[in-house]
C-alpha positions as CSV (number, residue, x, y, z in Angstrom):
1,M,0.0,-0.4,0.0
2,D,1.7,3.3,-1.1
3,K,1.0,5.9,1.5
4,D,2.3,9.0,-1.0
5,N,-0.1,8.0,-3.6
6,I,-2.8,7.9,-1.1
7,F,-1.9,11.4,0.4
8,K,-1.7,12.6,-3.3
9,A,-5.6,11.6,-3.6
10,T,-6.9,12.4,-0.6
11,E,-4.5,15.4,0.8
12,T,-4.4,19.0,0.1
13,P,-1.2,20.4,-1.4
14,E,-0.3,22.5,1.7
15,M,-0.7,19.4,3.8
16,I,1.9,17.2,2.0
17,D,4.0,20.3,2.1
18,A,3.9,20.0,5.5
19,F,4.7,16.3,5.6
20,K,7.7,17.2,3.9
21,Q,9.0,19.9,6.1
22,A,8.5,17.7,9.0
23,R,10.5,15.3,7.9
24,S,13.2,17.6,6.8
25,T,13.3,18.9,10.1
26,F,12.8,15.6,12.2
27,K,16.6,16.4,13.3
28,Y,15.8,19.3,15.6
29,F,13.0,17.0,17.5
30,W,15.4,14.6,18.3
31,R,18.4,16.8,19.1
32,E,15.7,18.3,21.9
33,L,14.9,14.7,22.8
34,W,18.4,13.8,23.3
35,W,19.0,16.4,25.4
36,E,15.9,16.4,27.7
37,R,16.7,12.5,28.4
38,R,20.1,14.3,30.0
39,R,18.4,16.9,31.9
40,I,18.4,16.6,35.8
41,V,15.0,18.8,35.4
42,P,12.8,17.8,32.8
43,A,11.8,21.1,30.4
44,L,9.6,19.4,27.7
45,N,6.0,19.5,28.3
46,L,5.5,17.0,25.8
47,A,7.0,15.4,22.9
48,C,5.4,13.5,19.8
49,V,5.4,12.1,16.4
50,K,2.3,12.0,14.0
51,A,2.4,8.9,11.4
52,A,-0.1,7.7,9.2
53,F,-1.6,3.9,9.2
54,C,-3.1,2.5,6.6
55,Q,-5.9,-0.4,6.4
56,E,-7.9,-2.0,3.4
57,D,-11.8,-2.0,3.9
58,S,-13.8,-5.1,2.8
59,S,-13.4,-3.9,-0.7
60,G,-9.5,-4.0,-1.0
61,A,-9.7,0.3,-0.8
62,P,-7.3,1.7,1.4
63,F,-8.5,4.3,4.1
64,V,-5.7,6.3,6.6
65,E,-5.7,7.4,10.1
66,F,-3.2,9.8,11.2
67,M,-2.1,9.0,14.9
68,W,0.7,10.3,17.4
69,L,3.4,8.5,18.9
70,N,5.3,9.1,22.0
71,D,8.6,7.6,23.9
72,I,10.4,8.7,21.2
73,I,13.7,6.7,20.1
74,F,15.5,7.6,17.0
75,D,18.5,6.1,15.5
76,G,19.5,7.8,12.2
77,I,17.3,5.7,10.4
78,H,14.1,4.9,12.0
79,V,11.8,6.2,14.2
80,K,10.3,3.9,17.3
81,G,7.6,4.9,19.8
82,T,4.2,4.2,21.2
83,L,1.2,4.6,20.0
84,V,-0.9,7.4,22.0
85,N,-4.2,7.4,20.1
86,N,-7.2,4.9,20.4
87,P,-8.0,4.6,16.9
88,D,-11.3,5.5,15.4
89,T,-11.2,3.2,12.4
90,I,-8.2,1.1,12.0
91,T,-8.1,-2.5,13.7
92,N,-4.7,-3.6,12.9
93,I,-3.0,-1.4,15.8
94,K,-4.2,-0.1,19.0
95,Q,-3.3,2.4,22.0
96,G,0.1,1.0,23.5
97,D,1.6,-0.6,20.4
98,S,5.0,-0.2,19.7
99,V,5.6,0.9,16.3
100,E,8.7,1.3,14.1
101,L,9.0,3.0,10.9
102,P,11.4,4.9,8.4
103,L,11.9,8.6,9.0
104,N,10.5,9.1,5.5
105,E,7.2,7.9,6.9
106,I,6.6,10.7,9.5
107,N,4.1,12.9,9.2
108,D,4.5,15.5,12.0
109,W,6.5,16.4,15.0
110,L,5.8,18.8,18.0
111,F,7.3,19.7,21.4
112,A,6.5,21.9,23.8
113,I,8.5,24.1,26.6
114,N,7.1,26.4,29.1
115,G,3.6,25.8,27.3
116,K,5.3,27.0,23.9
117,A,4.9,24.7,20.4
118,Y,7.7,23.8,18.4
119,G,7.1,22.1,15.3
120,G,3.3,21.0,14.4
121,F,3.5,21.4,11.0
122,T,0.0,19.6,10.1
123,I,-1.1,21.5,13.0
124,Q,-0.3,24.8,11.9
125,V,-2.0,24.0,8.1
126,M,-5.3,23.6,10.1
127,R,-4.7,26.4,12.0
128,S,-4.4,28.7,9.1
129,D,-7.8,27.7,7.8
130,M,-9.2,29.1,11.1
131,D,-10.6,32.5,12.4
132,K,-8.8,33.7,15.7
133,K,-11.7,32.8,17.5
134,E,-11.2,29.2,16.3
135,R,-7.6,29.2,16.8
136,K,-8.1,30.5,20.3
137,R,-10.1,27.8,21.1
138,H,-8.0,25.1,19.4
139,D,-4.8,26.2,21.2
140,K,-6.7,26.0,24.8
141,A,-7.7,22.6,23.8
142,W,-4.3,21.6,23.3
143,G,-3.1,23.7,26.6
144,L,-0.2,25.2,23.8
145,D,0.6,28.5,22.7
146,F,1.1,27.6,18.9
147,G,2.0,31.0,18.1
148,D,1.8,32.2,14.5
149,F,1.0,29.9,11.9
150,D,3.5,31.3,9.2
151,N,6.3,31.1,11.4
152,I,6.8,27.7,12.6
153,L,9.8,27.3,15.3
154,L,12.1,24.7,15.6
155,A,14.5,25.3,18.2
156,Y,14.2,26.8,21.8
157,E,14.0,30.6,21.9
158,Q,15.3,31.0,18.4
159,D,13.7,34.0,18.2
160,K,16.1,35.4,20.7
161,H,18.8,33.1,19.9
162,P,18.9,32.2,16.3
163,E,22.1,30.3,16.9
164,N,20.4,27.6,18.7
165,L,19.2,26.4,15.0
166,I,22.8,25.9,14.3
167,E,23.7,24.0,17.8
168,H,21.7,23.2,20.9
169,P,23.0,25.5,24.0
170,M,23.6,22.4,26.0
171,S,26.2,21.0,23.7
172,I,28.1,23.7,24.1
173,N,28.1,24.0,27.8
174,M,28.8,20.2,28.0
175,E,32.3,20.7,26.3
176,E,34.6,20.6,29.5
177,S,32.7,18.2,31.6
178,L,32.8,15.6,28.4
179,K,36.3,16.1,28.3
180,D,36.6,15.3,32.1
181,F,34.6,12.6,31.7
182,L,36.1,11.0,28.5
183,I,39.8,11.2,30.5
184,Q,38.2,9.2,33.1
185,H,36.5,6.6,31.0
186,P,38.4,6.5,27.7
187,D,36.7,3.1,27.1
188,E,33.9,5.2,26.0
189,L,35.6,6.5,23.1
190,T,35.3,2.8,21.5
191,R,32.6,1.3,23.0
192,K,29.8,0.3,21.1
193,D,26.2,-0.8,21.7
194,E,24.4,-4.0,20.7
195,H,23.9,-2.1,17.4
196,G,27.1,-0.9,16.7
197,Y,26.7,2.7,17.6
198,T,29.5,4.4,19.3
199,M,29.3,7.8,21.3
200,L,30.2,9.5,18.0
201,H,27.6,8.1,16.4
202,W,24.7,9.3,18.7
203,E,26.1,12.8,19.3
204,T,26.3,13.3,15.5
205,I,22.8,11.9,14.9
206,A,21.7,14.8,17.5
207,G,23.7,17.4,15.8
208,N,25.8,18.3,18.6
209,K,29.2,19.9,17.2
210,S,30.4,20.8,20.2
211,C,30.5,17.5,21.6
212,V,31.6,15.5,18.2
213,E,34.7,17.9,18.2
214,V,35.7,16.6,21.6
215,L,35.2,13.3,20.6
216,L,37.3,13.6,17.9
217,Q,40.2,15.4,19.5
218,M,40.2,12.7,22.2
219,G,40.6,9.9,20.0
220,A,37.3,8.7,18.5
221,D,37.4,6.5,15.4
222,S,35.6,8.6,12.5
223,N,35.3,5.3,10.3
224,A,33.9,3.3,13.1
225,T,30.7,1.6,11.6
226,T,27.3,0.5,13.2
227,N,26.2,-3.0,12.3
228,N,24.6,-1.7,9.4
229,G,27.6,-0.2,8.1
230,Y,27.1,3.2,9.1
231,T,29.9,6.1,9.9
232,A,29.0,9.3,11.8
233,S,29.7,11.0,8.3
234,D,27.1,8.9,6.8
235,F,24.5,10.2,9.6
236,A,26.0,13.8,9.3
237,K,24.9,13.8,5.5
238,K,22.0,11.8,5.8
239,L,20.4,14.3,8.1
240,E,21.8,17.4,6.7
241,W,23.9,18.3,9.6
242,E,26.1,21.0,7.5
243,H,28.0,21.9,10.9
244,I,29.1,18.7,11.1
245,I,29.9,17.3,7.9
246,S,32.7,19.3,7.4
247,I,34.5,18.4,10.6
248,L,34.0,14.6,9.8
């Protein structure tokens, strides 16, 4: 069942474009979630990803239901999560099921900090068709400030600190402590997890230039590959982390 063909037949050009924007900017969602899991005090109000789930009716015709996932994990290739919704019509999946899909099959992402929403491309398409009162009711129902539908934010406080689009401030602040950690635990430079990922792989996927630079300075192997044969450079190129591609 080709989801892209279904979308072309059922969705507006604006919504299809929102899908594409969400996929191309997903790296910012993952970067924020990566740091959230290292914070002592949580900062995110929520973090979820939208995906399309397909099923055929009794006549063999496909239909689609869009639902949200949370507890997201991203390995640079696949997005994994847990279904938040109870489906309205789909019967081949249920709330609480684990889901894994390639990055190019997500349709949206959303995180919120201090009640302010980041991402939410499909939501903003819907908000653009509402009048001011409808948008206010919509945002109140979510309990979030979605801001201007024509100015979708990707990174925390990017309006005040546009440099946050390039690198997460926690990556920069982590530089010295990461050096100290690696001096005390040098084996971490070469340690691989069960899928063959090194610390260099993970920091690259999250777009953390300062951390990548420290790892390279301390002797991390930029040619190390995952079990599937990916180097850190492969992930930097795949995710278009331009500020990291040049140093790898």
